[in-house]
KENUSE-987386 format. One line per field, with one value per atom (N, C-alpha, C): residue number from 0; chain; y, x, z. Coordinates in Angstrom, 1 decimal. Layout:
N
nr	(NUM/...)
kette	(A/...)
py	(Y/...)
px	(X/...)
pz	(Z/...)
***
This chain:
240
nr	(0/0/0/1/1/1/2/2/2/3/3/3/4/4/4/5/5/5/6/6/6/7/7/7/8/8/8/9/9/9/10/10/10/11/11/11/12/12/12/13/13/13/14/14/14/15/15/15/16/16/16/17/17/17/18/18/18/19/19/19/20/20/20/21/21/21/22/22/22/23/23/23/24/24/24/25/25/25/26/26/26/27/27/27/28/28/28/29/29/29/30/30/30/31/31/31/32/32/32/33/33/33/34/34/34/35/35/35/36/36/36/37/37/37/38/38/38/39/39/39/40/40/40/41/41/41/42/42/42/43/43/43/44/44/44/45/45/45/46/46/46/47/47/47/48/48/48/49/49/49/50/50/50/51/51/51/52/52/52/53/53/53/54/54/54/55/55/55/56/56/56/57/57/57/58/58/58/59/59/59/60/60/60/61/61/61/62/62/62/63/63/63/64/64/64/65/65/65/66/66/66/67/67/67/68/68/68/69/69/69/70/70/70/71/71/71/72/72/72/73/73/73/74/74/74/75/75/75/76/76/76/77/77/77/78/78/78/79/79/79/80/80/80/81/81/81/82/82/82/83/83/83/84/84/84/85/85/85/86/86/86/87/87/87/88/88/88/89/89/89/90/90/90/91/91/91/92/92/92/93/93/93/94/94/94/95/95/95/96/96/96/97/97/97/98/98/98/99/99/99/100/100/100/101/101/101/102/102/102/103/103/103/104/104/104/105/105/105/106/106/106/107/107/107/108/108/108/109/109/109/110/110/110/111/111/111/112/112/112/113/113/113/114/114/114/115/115/115/116/116/116/117/117/117/118/118/118/119/119/119/120/120/120/121/121/121/122/122/122/123/123/123/124/124/124/125/125/125/126/126/126/127/127/127/128/128/128/129/129/129/130/130/130/131/131/131/132/132/132/133/133/133/134/134/134/135/135/135/136/136/136/137/137/137/138/138/138/139/139/139/140/140/140/141/141/141/142/142/142/143/143/143/144/144/144/145/145/145/146/146/146/147/147/147/148/148/148/149/149/149/150/150/150/151/151/151/152/152/152/153/153/153/154/154/154/155/155/155/156/156/156/157/157/157/158/158/158/159/159/159/160/160/160/161/161/161/162/162/162/163/163/163/164/164/164/165/165/165/166/166/166/167/167/167/168/168/168/169/169/169/170/170/170/171/171/171/172/172/172/173/173/173/174/174/174/175/175/175/176/176/176/177/177/177/178/178/178/179/179/179/180/180/180/181/181/181/182/182/182/183/183/183/184/184/184/185/185/185/186/186/186/187/187/187/188/188/188/189/189/189/190/190/190/191/191/191/192/192/192/193/193/193/194/194/194/195/195/195/196/196/196/197/197/197/198/198/198/199/199/199/200/200/200/201/201/201/202/202/202/203/203/203/204/204/204/205/205/205/206/206/206/207/207/207/208/208/208/209/209/209/210/210/210/211/211/211/212/212/212/213/213/213/214/214/214/215/215/215/216/216/216/217/217/217/218/218/218/219/219/219/220/220/220/221/221/221/222/222/222/223/223/223/224/224/224/225/225/225/226/226/226/227/227/227/228/228/228/229/229/229/230/230/230/231/231/231/232/232/232/233/233/233/234/234/234/235/235/235/236/236/236/237/237/237/238/238/238/239/239/239)
kette	(A/A/A/A/A/A/A/A/A/A/A/A/A/A/A/A/A/A/A/A/A/A/A/A/A/A/A/A/A/A/A/A/A/A/A/A/A/A/A/A/A/A/A/A/A/A/A/A/A/A/A/A/A/A/A/A/A/A/A/A/A/A/A/A/A/A/A/A/A/A/A/A/A/A/A/A/A/A/A/A/A/A/A/A/A/A/A/A/A/A/A/A/A/A/A/A/A/A/A/A/A/A/A/A/A/A/A/A/A/A/A/A/A/A/A/A/A/A/A/A/A/A/A/A/A/A/A/A/A/A/A/A/A/A/A/A/A/A/A/A/A/A/A/A/A/A/A/A/A/A/A/A/A/A/A/A/A/A/A/A/A/A/A/A/A/A/A/A/A/A/A/A/A/A/A/A/A/A/A/A/A/A/A/A/A/A/A/A/A/A/A/A/A/A/A/A/A/A/A/A/A/A/A/A/A/A/A/A/A/A/A/A/A/A/A/A/A/A/A/A/A/A/A/A/A/A/A/A/A/A/A/A/A/A/A/A/A/A/A/A/A/A/A/A/A/A/A/A/A/A/A/A/A/A/A/A/A/A/A/A/A/A/A/A/A/A/A/A/A/A/A/A/A/A/A/A/A/A/A/A/A/A/A/A/A/A/A/A/A/A/A/A/A/A/A/A/A/A/A/A/A/A/A/A/A/A/A/A/A/A/A/A/A/A/A/A/A/A/A/A/A/A/A/A/A/A/A/A/A/A/A/A/A/A/A/A/A/A/A/A/A/A/A/A/A/A/A/A/A/A/A/A/A/A/A/A/A/A/A/A/A/A/A/A/A/A/A/A/A/A/A/A/A/A/A/A/A/A/A/A/A/A/A/A/A/A/A/A/A/A/A/A/A/A/A/A/A/A/A/A/A/A/A/A/A/A/A/A/A/A/A/A/A/A/A/A/A/A/A/A/A/A/A/A/A/A/A/A/A/A/A/A/A/A/A/A/A/A/A/A/A/A/A/A/A/A/A/A/A/A/A/A/A/A/A/A/A/A/A/A/A/A/A/A/A/A/A/A/A/A/A/A/A/A/A/A/A/A/A/A/A/A/A/A/A/A/A/A/A/A/A/A/A/A/A/A/A/A/A/A/A/A/A/A/A/A/A/A/A/A/A/A/A/A/A/A/A/A/A/A/A/A/A/A/A/A/A/A/A/A/A/A/A/A/A/A/A/A/A/A/A/A/A/A/A/A/A/A/A/A/A/A/A/A/A/A/A/A/A/A/A/A/A/A/A/A/A/A/A/A/A/A/A/A/A/A/A/A/A/A/A/A/A/A/A/A/A/A/A/A/A/A/A/A/A/A/A/A/A/A/A/A/A/A/A/A/A/A/A/A/A/A/A/A/A/A/A/A/A/A/A/A/A/A/A/A/A/A/A/A/A/A/A/A/A/A/A/A/A/A/A/A/A/A/A/A/A/A/A/A/A/A/A/A/A/A/A/A/A/A/A/A/A/A/A/A/A/A/A/A/A/A/A/A/A/A/A/A/A/A/A/A/A/A/A/A/A/A/A/A/A/A/A/A/A/A/A/A/A/A/A/A/A/A/A/A/A/A/A/A/A/A/A/A/A/A/A/A/A/A)
py	(51.1/52.1/51.6/50.3/49.6/49.4/48.8/48.5/49.8/50.9/52.1/52.6/52.5/52.9/52.1/50.8/49.9/50.3/50.8/51.1/52.5/53.4/54.7/54.8/54.0/54.2/53.7/52.6/52.2/53.2/53.8/54.9/56.1/56.5/57.6/57.2/56.0/55.6/55.6/55.1/55.1/56.5/57.4/58.8/59.4/59.2/59.6/59.2/57.9/57.3/58.0/58.1/58.7/60.1/60.9/62.3/62.3/61.5/61.5/61.1/59.9/59.4/60.4/61.2/62.1/63.3/63.5/64.5/64.0/62.7/62.1/62.5/62.4/62.9/61.8/62.2/61.3/60.0/60.2/59.1/58.6/57.3/56.8/57.4/57.9/58.5/57.5/57.9/57.1/56.2/56.1/55.4/56.3/56.0/56.8/56.2/57.0/56.4/55.3/54.3/53.3/52.6/51.8/51.1/50.1/49.6/48.6/49.3/50.5/51.2/52.7/52.7/54.0/54.9/54.2/54.9/55.8/56.1/57.1/56.5/57.0/56.6/57.7/57.1/58.0/57.5/58.4/58.0/57.8/56.6/56.2/56.4/56.0/56.1/56.6/57.5/58.1/59.4/59.9/61.2/62.0/62.9/63.8/65.1/65.3/66.5/66.4/65.2/65.0/63.8/64.0/62.8/62.0/61.3/60.4/59.0/58.1/56.6/56.4/55.9/55.8/54.3/54.2/52.8/51.8/50.6/49.4/48.2/47.2/45.9/44.8/43.8/42.8/41.5/40.4/39.2/39.2/38.6/38.5/37.8/38.4/37.9/38.3/38.9/39.3/40.7/40.9/42.2/42.8/42.0/42.5/42.6/41.5/41.5/42.3/43.4/44.4/44.6/44.8/45.2/46.7/47.4/48.8/49.1/49.2/49.4/50.8/51.0/52.3/53.3/52.8/53.6/52.8/53.4/52.6/53.5/53.0/53.7/52.8/53.4/52.6/53.1/52.2/52.5/51.9/52.8/52.4/52.0/51.1/50.6/51.8/52.0/53.0/52.5/51.2/50.6/50.2/50.8/50.4/49.0/48.3/46.9/46.0/46.5/45.7/46.4/46.5/47.2/46.5/47.1/46.5/47.6/47.3/48.2/47.5/48.2/47.7/48.5/47.8/48.4/48.4/49.5/49.6/49.8/48.8/49.0/49.4/50.2/50.6/50.2/49.4/48.9/49.2/49.9/50.2/49.0/48.4/47.2/47.5/47.6/47.9/46.8/45.6/44.3/43.2/42.2/41.0/40.4/40.3/39.7/40.6/41.8/42.7/42.5/42.3/42.1/40.8/39.7/38.4/38.5/39.2/39.3/40.1/41.2/42.0/41.3/40.5/39.8/38.8/38.1/37.0/37.6/38.8/39.4/39.5/39.6/39.8/38.7/37.5/36.3/35.9/35.3/34.8/33.8/33.9/33.0/32.8/31.7/31.4/32.2/32.8/33.7/35.1/35.7/37.1/38.1/39.2/40.4/41.5/42.2/43.3/44.7/45.7/47.1/47.7/48.4/49.0/50.5/51.3/52.8/53.3/53.8/54.3/55.4/55.6/56.6/58.0/58.2/59.6/60.0/59.0/59.2/59.6/58.9/59.1/60.5/61.0/62.3/63.5/63.2/64.2/64.6/65.9/66.2/65.5/65.2/64.3/65.2/66.4/67.3/68.6/69.1/70.3/71.5/72.3/73.5/73.2/71.8/71.5/70.9/71.4/70.9/69.8/69.2/68.1/66.8/66.2/65.0/63.8/62.9/61.8/61.0/60.8/59.9/60.4/61.7/62.3/62.1/61.8/61.4/60.0/59.2/57.7/57.6/57.3/57.3/56.2/55.2/54.1/54.5/55.5/55.9/57.1/56.8/57.8/58.6/58.2/58.9/58.9/59.8/59.9/58.6/58.0/56.8/57.0/56.0/56.1/55.2/54.5/53.6/53.4/52.5/52.2/51.5/51.7/51.2/50.0/48.8/47.6/47.0/46.9/46.5/45.2/44.3/43.3/43.8/43.3/43.6/42.8/43.5/42.8/42.5/43.4/43.3/44.0/43.4/44.0/43.9/45.1/45.3/45.9/45.5/46.0/46.5/47.7/48.1/48.1/47.3/47.2/48.0/48.9/49.7/49.0/48.8/48.1/49.0/48.8/49.5/49.1/50.0/49.8/48.4/48.0/46.7/45.6/45.7/44.7/44.5/45.7/45.8/45.0/45.3/44.7/43.2/42.8/41.4/40.7/41.3/40.6/40.5/41.6/41.6/40.4/40.2/39.3/37.9/37.6/36.2/35.8/36.7/36.3/36.7/36.2/36.5/37.1/38.2/38.8/38.1/38.1/37.6/38.6/38.1/39.1/40.3/40.3/41.5/42.3/42.0/42.7/43.6/44.7/45.6/46.1/46.3/46.7/47.9/48.7/49.9/50.2/50.9/51.3/52.3/52.2/53.1/54.5/55.0/56.4/56.9/56.0/56.5/56.8/56.2/56.4/57.6/57.8/58.9/60.2/60.2/61.5/62.6/63.8/64.8/64.9/64.7/64.7/63.2/62.3/60.9/60.6/61.3/61.0/61.5/62.4/62.9/62.1/61.1/60.3/59.5/59.8/59.1/57.5/57.0/55.6/55.1/55.7/55.2/55.3/56.3/56.5/55.3/55.1/54.0/52.6/52.4/51.2/51.1/52.1/52.2/52.1/52.5/52.3/50.9/50.1/48.6/48.0/48.7/48.2/48.4/49.0/49.2/47.9/47.8/46.6/46.4/47.5/47.5/47.0/47.0/46.7/45.3/44.3/43.0/42.7/43.7/43.5/44.3/43.7/44.4/45.5/45.3/46.2/46.2/47.3/47.4/48.1/47.9/48.5/49.9/50.7/52.1/52.3/51.5/51.8/50.6/50.7/49.6/48.5/48.7/47.7/47.1/47.7/47.2/45.8/45.4/44.1/43.1/43.4/42.4/42.2/43.3/43.2/43.3/43.6/43.6/44.7/45.8/46.8/47.8/47.9/49.0/48.2/48.9/48.4/48.6/47.7/48.0/49.0/49.7/50.6/50.2/50.8/50.7/51.6/51.1/51.9/52.9/54.2/55.2/54.8/54.2/53.8/52.8/51.8/50.9/51.6/52.6/53.3/53.9/54.6/55.3/54.4/53.2/52.2/51.6/51.1/50.4/51.3/52.6/53.5/53.2)
px	(99.5/99.0/98.7/98.2/97.8/99.0/100.1/101.3/102.0/101.9/102.5/101.7/100.3/99.5/99.9/100.2/100.4/101.8/102.7/104.0/104.1/103.2/103.3/103.3/102.5/102.5/103.9/104.5/105.8/106.9/106.8/107.8/107.7/106.4/106.3/106.8/106.7/107.2/108.7/109.3/110.8/111.3/110.6/111.1/110.9/109.8/109.7/110.8/111.1/112.2/113.5/113.9/115.1/115.2/114.2/114.2/114.4/113.7/113.8/115.2/115.7/117.0/118.1/117.9/118.9/119.1/118.2/118.3/119.0/119.2/119.8/121.2/121.7/123.1/124.1/125.4/126.5/126.6/126.3/126.3/124.9/124.7/123.3/122.7/121.5/120.7/120.7/121.1/121.1/122.3/123.2/124.5/125.6/126.0/127.1/128.4/129.5/130.9/131.1/131.8/132.1/133.4/133.9/135.1/135.1/133.9/133.8/133.8/133.4/133.3/133.8/135.2/135.8/136.1/135.8/136.2/135.1/135.2/134.4/133.1/131.9/130.7/130.4/130.0/129.6/128.3/127.4/126.2/126.6/126.5/126.8/125.7/124.5/123.3/122.1/121.3/121.3/122.1/122.7/123.4/122.6/121.8/120.9/121.7/122.8/123.6/124.3/124.9/125.8/125.4/125.5/125.1/126.4/126.9/128.0/127.6/128.4/128.1/128.2/127.2/127.3/127.7/128.3/128.7/127.6/128.0/127.1/127.7/127.0/127.4/127.4/128.4/128.3/129.2/129.1/129.8/131.1/132.1/133.4/133.2/133.8/133.7/132.5/131.5/130.3/130.5/130.3/130.5/129.2/128.1/126.8/125.7/125.7/124.7/125.2/124.5/124.9/123.7/123.9/122.9/123.0/121.9/121.8/120.7/121.0/120.0/119.5/118.2/117.7/118.5/119.0/119.9/121.1/122.2/123.4/124.4/124.8/125.8/127.1/128.2/129.5/130.3/130.8/131.7/133.1/134.1/135.4/136.4/137.1/138.2/139.2/139.8/140.8/142.3/142.3/143.7/143.9/145.0/145.3/145.7/146.2/146.6/145.5/144.4/143.1/141.9/141.9/140.8/139.5/138.4/137.1/136.0/134.8/133.6/132.6/131.9/130.6/129.5/128.5/127.4/126.1/125.3/123.9/123.1/122.3/121.4/120.0/119.3/118.0/117.2/116.1/115.3/113.9/113.2/111.8/111.1/110.2/109.5/108.0/107.6/106.2/105.2/105.8/105.0/105.7/105.0/105.6/106.7/106.4/107.2/108.5/108.3/109.5/110.4/109.7/110.4/111.2/110.6/111.2/112.5/112.3/113.4/114.6/114.3/115.4/116.0/115.2/115.8/116.8/116.4/117.3/118.7/118.9/120.1/121.1/120.5/121.3/121.2/120.7/120.7/122.2/122.3/123.7/124.1/125.4/125.9/127.4/128.0/129.4/130.2/129.5/130.2/130.4/131.4/131.7/131.1/130.7/130.1/131.2/131.2/132.1/131.3/132.0/131.4/132.3/131.8/132.6/132.3/133.4/133.3/133.9/133.1/133.8/134.6/135.6/136.7/136.1/135.1/134.5/133.8/133.2/132.5/133.5/134.7/135.7/136.2/136.3/136.9/136.0/134.7/133.7/133.5/133.3/133.0/131.7/131.8/130.8/129.5/129.8/128.7/128.7/127.4/127.2/127.9/128.6/129.3/130.7/131.1/132.5/133.1/134.4/135.2/136.1/136.0/136.9/136.4/137.2/136.8/136.6/135.7/135.4/136.6/137.5/138.7/139.4/139.5/140.3/139.6/138.3/137.6/137.8/138.3/138.5/140.0/140.1/141.4/142.4/141.9/142.9/143.5/142.9/143.5/144.6/145.8/146.8/147.2/146.9/147.1/145.9/145.7/144.6/144.5/143.3/143.2/143.2/143.5/143.7/142.6/141.9/140.9/139.7/138.8/137.7/138.3/137.6/138.0/137.0/137.6/136.7/137.1/136.1/136.4/135.6/136.1/135.2/134.3/133.1/132.1/132.4/132.7/132.9/131.6/130.6/129.5/128.3/127.1/125.9/124.8/124.1/122.8/121.9/120.6/119.6/118.4/117.9/116.6/115.6/114.5/113.5/112.3/111.9/110.6/109.4/108.3/107.2/106.0/105.0/103.7/103.1/102.3/101.8/101.1/100.3/99.6/100.5/101.5/102.6/103.4/103.8/104.6/103.9/102.6/101.9/101.7/101.5/101.4/102.7/103.8/105.0/105.4/105.2/105.6/104.8/103.5/102.7/103.1/103.6/103.7/105.2/106.1/107.5/108.5/109.7/110.8/112.0/112.5/113.5/114.9/115.8/117.1/118.0/119.0/119.9/120.3/120.5/121.1/119.9/118.6/117.5/116.8/116.3/115.4/114.3/113.2/111.9/111.3/110.7/110.0/108.9/107.9/106.8/107.3/106.7/107.2/107.2/106.1/106.0/107.1/107.7/108.9/110.1/110.2/111.3/111.0/109.7/109.5/109.1/108.9/108.6/109.7/109.3/110.1/111.3/111.0/112.1/112.3/112.3/112.4/113.8/114.8/116.1/116.1/115.1/115.0/114.0/113.3/112.4/113.1/112.6/113.3/113.3/112.1/111.9/112.8/112.9/113.7/115.2/115.6/117.0/117.3/116.4/116.6/116.8/116.1/116.0/117.5/117.8/119.1/120.3/120.1/121.2/121.5/120.5/120.7/121.4/121.5/122.2/123.8/124.2/125.6/126.3/127.6/128.3/128.6/128.5/128.8/127.5/126.4/125.2/125.0/125.9/125.9/126.6/127.2/128.1/127.5/127.6/127.1/128.0/129.3/130.3/131.4/132.0/133.2/134.4/135.6/136.8/137.0/137.7/138.0/138.8/139.9/140.8/141.1/141.8/142.1/142.8/143.6/144.5/144.0/142.9/142.4/142.0/141.2/140.7/141.8/143.0/144.1/144.9/145.1/146.0/145.2/143.9/143.1/143.5/144.2/144.7/143.7/142.5/141.6/140.2/139.5/138.2/137.2/136.4/135.4/134.3/133.7/132.7/131.5/130.4/129.3/129.4/128.9/129.0/127.9/128.1/127.2/125.9/126.2/125.0/124.1/124.8/124.0/123.2/123.8/123.0/121.7/121.9/120.8/119.7/120.0/119.1/118.3/119.0/118.4/118.2/118.5/118.3/119.3)
pz	(92.5/93.3/94.7/94.7/96.0/96.8/96.1/96.8/97.5/96.7/97.2/98.3/98.3/99.4/100.6/100.5/101.6/102.2/101.4/102.0/102.7/102.4/102.9/104.4/105.1/106.6/107.1/106.6/107.0/106.7/105.5/105.2/106.1/106.4/107.4/108.7/109.2/110.5/110.4/109.3/109.2/109.2/108.5/108.6/109.9/110.6/112.0/112.8/112.8/113.6/113.3/112.0/111.7/112.1/112.0/112.5/113.9/114.7/116.1/116.6/116.1/116.4/116.0/114.9/114.5/115.4/116.4/117.3/118.7/118.8/120.0/120.1/121.3/121.5/121.0/121.1/120.7/121.6/122.8/123.8/124.0/124.0/124.2/125.5/125.4/126.6/127.8/128.9/130.1/130.3/129.4/129.6/130.1/131.3/132.0/131.7/131.7/131.6/132.7/132.4/133.4/133.1/134.1/133.9/132.8/132.5/131.4/130.1/130.0/128.7/128.9/129.0/129.2/128.0/126.7/125.5/125.0/123.8/123.1/122.5/122.8/122.1/121.0/119.9/118.8/118.1/117.8/117.1/115.6/115.2/113.8/112.8/113.3/112.4/113.3/112.8/111.5/111.6/110.5/110.4/109.5/110.1/109.3/108.7/109.3/108.9/107.6/107.3/106.2/105.4/104.1/103.1/102.8/103.9/103.6/104.0/103.5/103.8/105.3/105.9/107.4/107.8/109.0/109.4/109.3/109.2/109.0/109.6/109.7/110.3/109.3/109.4/108.3/109.0/108.3/108.7/107.9/108.4/107.7/106.2/105.3/103.9/103.1/103.8/103.1/102.6/101.2/100.6/100.1/100.3/99.9/101.0/101.7/102.8/104.0/104.2/105.3/106.2/107.5/108.4/108.6/108.3/108.5/109.6/110.8/111.9/111.7/112.2/112.2/113.0/114.2/115.0/115.3/115.4/115.7/116.5/117.7/118.5/118.5/118.5/118.5/119.8/120.6/121.7/121.2/121.1/120.6/121.7/121.5/122.4/122.5/123.7/123.9/123.6/123.3/123.1/121.6/121.1/119.6/119.5/120.5/120.3/120.7/121.1/121.4/120.8/119.4/118.8/118.8/119.1/119.1/119.1/118.9/119.3/120.0/120.9/121.4/120.7/120.5/119.7/120.4/120.3/120.7/119.5/119.1/117.8/118.3/117.5/117.8/116.5/116.7/115.5/115.9/114.9/114.9/114.1/114.7/114.0/113.9/112.6/112.3/112.3/112.5/112.5/113.2/113.6/114.2/113.3/112.1/111.0/110.9/111.0/110.9/112.2/113.4/114.6/114.5/114.0/113.9/113.0/111.9/111.0/111.6/112.3/112.9/114.2/114.9/116.1/115.6/114.4/113.9/113.6/113.2/112.8/114.0/115.1/116.3/117.3/116.8/117.6/118.0/119.2/119.5/118.5/118.2/117.1/117.4/116.8/116.9/115.9/114.9/113.9/114.5/113.9/114.4/113.6/114.2/113.6/113.5/112.4/112.2/112.0/112.5/112.3/111.4/110.3/109.3/109.3/109.6/109.7/108.4/107.4/106.1/106.4/105.5/105.8/105.7/104.7/104.7/106.0/106.6/107.8/108.9/108.9/109.9/109.9/108.6/108.4/108.5/108.7/108.8/110.4/110.7/112.1/112.6/113.8/114.5/115.0/115.2/115.8/115.0/114.8/114.1/114.9/114.1/114.7/115.2/115.1/115.5/114.4/114.2/113.0/113.3/114.5/114.9/114.1/113.3/112.7/113.7/113.3/114.2/114.6/113.7/114.0/115.1/115.3/116.4/117.8/117.7/119.0/119.5/118.6/118.8/119.4/120.6/121.2/120.8/120.2/119.7/118.4/117.7/116.5/116.7/116.3/116.6/115.4/114.2/113.0/112.1/111.3/110.3/109.5/109.5/108.7/107.2/106.5/105.0/104.3/105.1/104.6/105.6/105.3/106.2/107.4/108.5/109.8/110.0/110.1/110.3/111.6/112.4/113.9/114.2/115.0/115.6/116.7/116.7/117.8/119.0/120.1/121.3/122.1/122.1/122.8/122.0/121.9/121.2/122.1/122.1/122.7/121.8/121.9/120.8/121.5/121.1/121.6/120.5/120.7/119.7/120.1/119.2/119.5/118.7/119.4/118.9/118.9/118.1/118.1/119.4/120.1/121.4/121.6/120.7/120.8/120.7/119.8/119.7/120.9/121.4/122.7/123.9/124.0/125.1/124.9/123.6/123.3/123.5/123.1/123.1/124.7/125.4/126.9/127.6/127.2/127.9/127.6/126.4/126.0/125.7/125.6/125.2/126.2/126.1/126.9/126.2/126.6/125.9/126.3/125.3/125.4/126.3/126.7/127.6/126.9/125.6/124.9/124.4/124.6/124.0/125.1/124.5/125.3/124.4/125.1/124.3/124.8/124.0/124.4/123.4/123.8/122.8/121.8/120.6/119.5/119.9/120.5/120.8/121.7/122.5/123.3/122.4/121.2/120.3/119.4/119.1/118.1/118.8/120.1/120.8/120.5/120.5/120.2/121.2/122.5/123.5/124.1/123.2/123.6/124.4/124.0/124.6/126.1/126.5/127.8/128.7/128.1/128.8/129.9/131.1/132.3/132.2/131.8/131.7/130.6/129.5/128.3/128.8/129.4/129.8/131.0/131.8/132.8/132.1/131.0/130.3/129.5/128.9/128.2/129.1/130.4/131.3/131.6/131.5/131.7/130.5/129.4/128.2/128.4/129.4/129.6/130.0/129.5/129.8/131.3/132.1/133.5/134.3/133.7/134.4/134.7/134.3/134.7/135.9/136.4/137.7/138.8/140.0/141.2/141.6/141.4/141.7/140.7/140.5/139.5/140.2/139.8/140.4/140.0/140.8/140.5/139.4/139.1/138.0/137.1/136.0/135.1/135.7/136.7/137.3/138.5/139.1/140.4/140.4/139.3/139.2/139.2/138.5/138.4/139.7/140.5/141.6/142.9/142.9/144.1/145.1/144.6/145.5/145.9/145.1/145.4/145.7/146.5/146.8/145.7/145.3/144.2/144.6/143.7/144.0/143.1/143.4/142.5/141.3/140.2/138.9/139.0/138.6/138.6/137.8/136.7/135.9/136.6/137.4/138.1/139.2/139.9/140.8/140.3/139.1/138.6/138.1/137.8/137.4/138.5/139.6/140.6/141.9/141.8/142.9/144.1)
***
């Protein structure tokens, strides 16, 4: 009974986080379309509408040890000959130990990370009231898939949500890595969290375009220099 009582607060927090993230849009809040990420964003986790196996992360050759983030967004390549995904993971951390464990999963490594999209997830509609299956929204897929879609991760960004006291302590004493972003837990669990201007501005900096002062207008501009670069809309909204 004591062990069960100790688990209840964490279970309630996990449920709160899932319910909140399940209401978020298909594109991460605050992330605008850009030259660096012109493909489709889909919310992979959580899916509160349908009881199907949701996408997960793993290392090549591992069939048991999987990473199941609290929240997971996938950005799919537009080119069938250059398949990849960019990922935005969202992790709610109830303790410092939990934070250390989850940070280690996304630490820079020479090993490659894979995103697995189960077939049943790909065949299901991505939005309530819409019958279009997810695979049709992924432009690099030209025909209906017959099996799981396994893609290499090109870029990974992670948002960690911490309890208020942990957030203040971490911010005062630690330094975030380039792919890490941090917010207080209540920003994640709030009913309209996806509309929070501060959270949206934070997530805008998780864009692959946010590392560049300027980006070109079209896919060939960077190669031939024929067009003048422009500022990315996401960068403007972040830095004014």
